[in-house]
C-alpha positions in Angstrom: -41.5 18.0 0.1 -39.4 16.7 3.6 -36.9 14.1 2.6 -37.6 10.4 4.0 -36.1 10.1 6.8 -36.1 6.1 7.4 -35.6 4.5 4.5 -38.4 2.2 3.3 -36.9 -1.9 2.6 -39.2 -1.7 -0.7 -37.7 1.2 -2.0 -34.1 0.5 -1.0 -35.1 -3.2 -2.8 -35.7 -0.5 -5.9 -32.9 1.2 -5.6 -30.4 -2.1 -6.0 -32.4 -3.3 -8.3 -32.4 -0.3 -10.8 -28.0 0.5 -10.1 -27.7 -3.1 -10.9 -29.6 -2.6 -14.2 -27.8 0.4 -15.2 -23.9 -0.9 -13.6 -24.7 -4.9 -13.3 -23.9 -6.7 -10.2 -20.3 -6.7 -8.8 -19.1 -9.4 -7.8 -16.9 -9.5 -4.0 -12.7 -9.7 -4.6 -10.9 -8.9 -1.2 -8.7 -5.6 -2.7 -6.3 -5.6 -0.1 -4.9 -7.1 2.8 -7.2 -6.5 6.2 -4.2 -4.6 7.5 -3.4 -3.0 3.5 -7.3 -1.8 3.9 -6.9 -0.4 7.3 -3.6 1.8 6.0 -4.9 2.4 1.9 -8.3 3.8 4.1 -6.6 6.0 6.1 -4.4 6.9 3.5 -7.5 7.9 1.4 -8.8 10.2 3.9 -9.8 13.5 2.2 -7.8 12.9 -1.0 -8.7 10.7 -4.3 -7.9 6.2 -4.4 -5.5 7.4 -6.8 -2.8 9.0 -4.5 -4.3 6.6 -1.4 -3.3 3.8 -3.8 0.0 6.1 -4.7 0.9 7.0 -1.0 0.2 3.1 -0.2 3.1 2.3 -2.5 5.3 4.3 -1.8 5.4 3.6 2.1 5.7 0.2 0.7 8.9 0.5 -1.5 10.1 2.2 1.2 9.6 0.2 4.2 9.6 -3.3 3.1 7.6 -4.7 6.4 5.0 -2.8 8.5 7.4 -4.3 11.6 9.2 -1.7 10.1 5.7 1.1 9.7 5.1 0.2 12.9 8.8 2.0 14.5 9.6 4.2 12.0 9.8 8.2 12.5 6.6 9.7 11.7 9.0 12.2 9.4 10.1 9.7 7.4 6.4 7.4 7.1 5.3 11.4 6.1 7.8 12.3 3.2 7.2 8.6 1.9 2.4 9.6 1.5 3.5 13.2 1.3 1.7 13.1 -2.4 -1.9 11.9 -0.6 -1.8 14.6 1.8 -2.3 14.9 5.5 0.9 13.1 5.6 2.2 13.8 9.1 -1.2 13.6 10.5 -2.1 10.0 8.7 1.7 8.7 9.5 0.3 9.1 13.2 -2.5 7.2 11.9 -1.0 4.8 10.7 1.1 5.0 12.9 0.0 5.0 16.1 -2.9 2.2 14.8 0.1 -0.3 14.1 1.8 0.0 17.6 -1.8 -0.6 19.1 -2.1 -3.8 17.1 1.1 -5.1 17.9 1.0 -4.2 21.7 -2.3 -5.8 22.3 -2.3 -8.8 20.0 1.8 -9.7 20.1 1.9 -9.5 16.0 0.1 -7.7 12.9 -1.8 -10.8 11.1 -4.8 -9.7 11.7 -6.5 -13.0 11.6 -8.1 -11.9 15.5 -10.5 -9.2 13.4 -12.2 -13.0 12.2 -12.8 -13.8 15.3 -15.0 -11.2 16.0 -18.3 -9.9 15.4 -18.8 -6.8 12.8 -19.6 -4.5 16.0 -16.7 -6.0 18.2 -14.1 -5.4 15.3 -15.6 -1.6 14.1 -15.0 -1.3 18.4 -11.0 -2.4 18.2 -10.6 -0.9 15.1 -12.8 2.2 16.1 -10.8 2.8 19.0 -7.4 3.6 16.9 -7.2 7.8 16.5 -7.7 8.0 13.4 -9.8 5.3 12.3 -13.0 6.4 11.7 -16.7 4.0 11.4 -15.5 4.4 7.2 -12.7 3.5 7.7 -13.1 0.6 9.6 -16.5 -0.5 7.8 -13.5 -0.4 4.7 -11.4 -2.4 6.2 -15.0 -5.8 6.8 -16.7 -5.0 3.8 -12.8 -5.4 1.5 -11.3 -7.0 3.1 -13.1 -9.5 4.8 -16.7 -9.7 3.1 -18.5 -8.7 6.0 -21.6 -7.7 5.0 -20.9 -3.8 6.3 -21.8 -0.5 5.1 -19.4 1.9 4.3 -20.4 5.2 4.0 -17.6 7.5 2.3 -18.0 10.7 1.1 -19.7 10.1 -2.0 -22.3 7.2 -0.4 -23.3 10.5 2.4 -23.9 12.3 -0.4 -26.0 10.7 -3.0 -27.8 9.5 0.1 -28.8 12.2 1.1 -30.4 14.4 -2.3 -32.0 10.4 -3.1 -33.9 10.8 0.3 -32.5 7.8 2.2 -30.8 10.0 4.0 -32.6 12.8 6.6 -31.4 16.6 4.9 -29.4 16.7 9.1 -28.4 13.2 9.4 -25.1 12.7 10.1 -22.1 10.2 8.8 -22.3 7.9 12.1 -26.2 8.0 12.4 -25.5 7.4 8.1 -24.1 4.0 9.2 -27.0 2.6 11.3 -29.8 4.3 8.9 -28.4 2.4 5.7 -27.0 -0.9 7.1 -30.2 -1.1 8.7 -31.8 -1.1 5.3 -29.3 -2.9 3.5 -29.9 -6.1 3.0 -26.3 -8.4 3.5 -26.8 -10.3 0.7 -27.0 -6.4 -1.3 -24.6 -4.5 1.2 -21.5 -5.0 -1.7 -23.4 -3.9 -4.1 -25.1 -1.3 -3.5 -22.7 0.5 -1.8 -20.3 -0.2 -5.0 -22.5 1.4 -7.8 -23.6 3.6 -5.2 -20.1 4.9 -5.1 -19.8 4.4 -9.0 -23.2 6.2 -9.4 -22.1 9.2 -7.1 -18.3 9.8 -9.1 -19.8 9.3 -13.3 -23.6 10.1 -13.0 -24.5 12.2 -9.7 -21.9 14.1 -9.5 -21.6 17.4 -6.4 -21.2 19.4 -9.4 -23.6 19.3 -12.2 -25.7 16.7 -11.7 -26.3 14.5 -14.8 -30.0 14.2 -14.3 -30.0 13.1 -17.6 -29.8 10.2 -18.5 -29.5 8.7 -14.7 -30.8 5.7 -13.5 -32.7 6.3 -10.1 -34.4 10.0 -11.6 -37.6 9.0 -11.2 -37.7 8.3 -7.4 -35.1 11.2 -6.7 -36.7 14.0 -4.7 -34.6 16.2 -6.2 -36.8 15.4 -9.3 -40.3 16.8 -10.5 -41.1 13.0 -11.9 -39.4 11.7 -8.3 -41.2 14.2 -6.4 -44.3 13.0 -8.0 -43.6 8.5 -7.4 -42.7 9.4 -3.6 -46.7 11.2 -3.0 -48.1 8.6 -4.1 -46.2 6.0 -2.5 -43.9 3.0 -3.4 -47.0 0.9 -4.0 -46.8 2.9 -7.2 -43.6 1.8 -8.5 -42.9 -1.4 -10.4 -39.1 -2.3 -9.6 -37.0 -2.7 -12.0 
């Protein structure tokens, strides 16, 4: 059976309800300032959040002020964040973004983002090398509480497996597809719970299908294929 190319709002609603039934409905809370969120998300590229957090802490210890990072030698910045991997590239990305923002805005307060629409903010942040749509979306969702869906590794992989994205979907198209069908009020819950589901249950290797909260709707399972074949009208939201 071919995977769903454009998931319906009814199907998304069922997934959201099932995930919340399993993991609860997370309430938004700011985890970092917008500037720190930008740096943290760059540091998290191709590594774990734990490694990124250690790198961020080491960077802040070495450079107490962010302007010091903007003016610091790339090699010194890279040395501070080495534990997260790809330190030379990430050092260039971080330094370049901070310098660019200072040049454009005069400081690093990030208050300017609050005056921008989501599209404007994403366009601005992604103008810096090393800052993609996922990174910009994390800044908007986690630091500003904007209903913008970041498509990270877990969201991308699990969404494909669940049939919410086409098999040939790209990261860029995934942001557009999921952003268009997930209700604004549910973006934070859906993202957080899908990431948790990907880490704890729908793992890349040896997924725990026997305890999966959305297994009946998964195209990879026999039960899910039958339900999708008959249509969502036969599926009861839970």
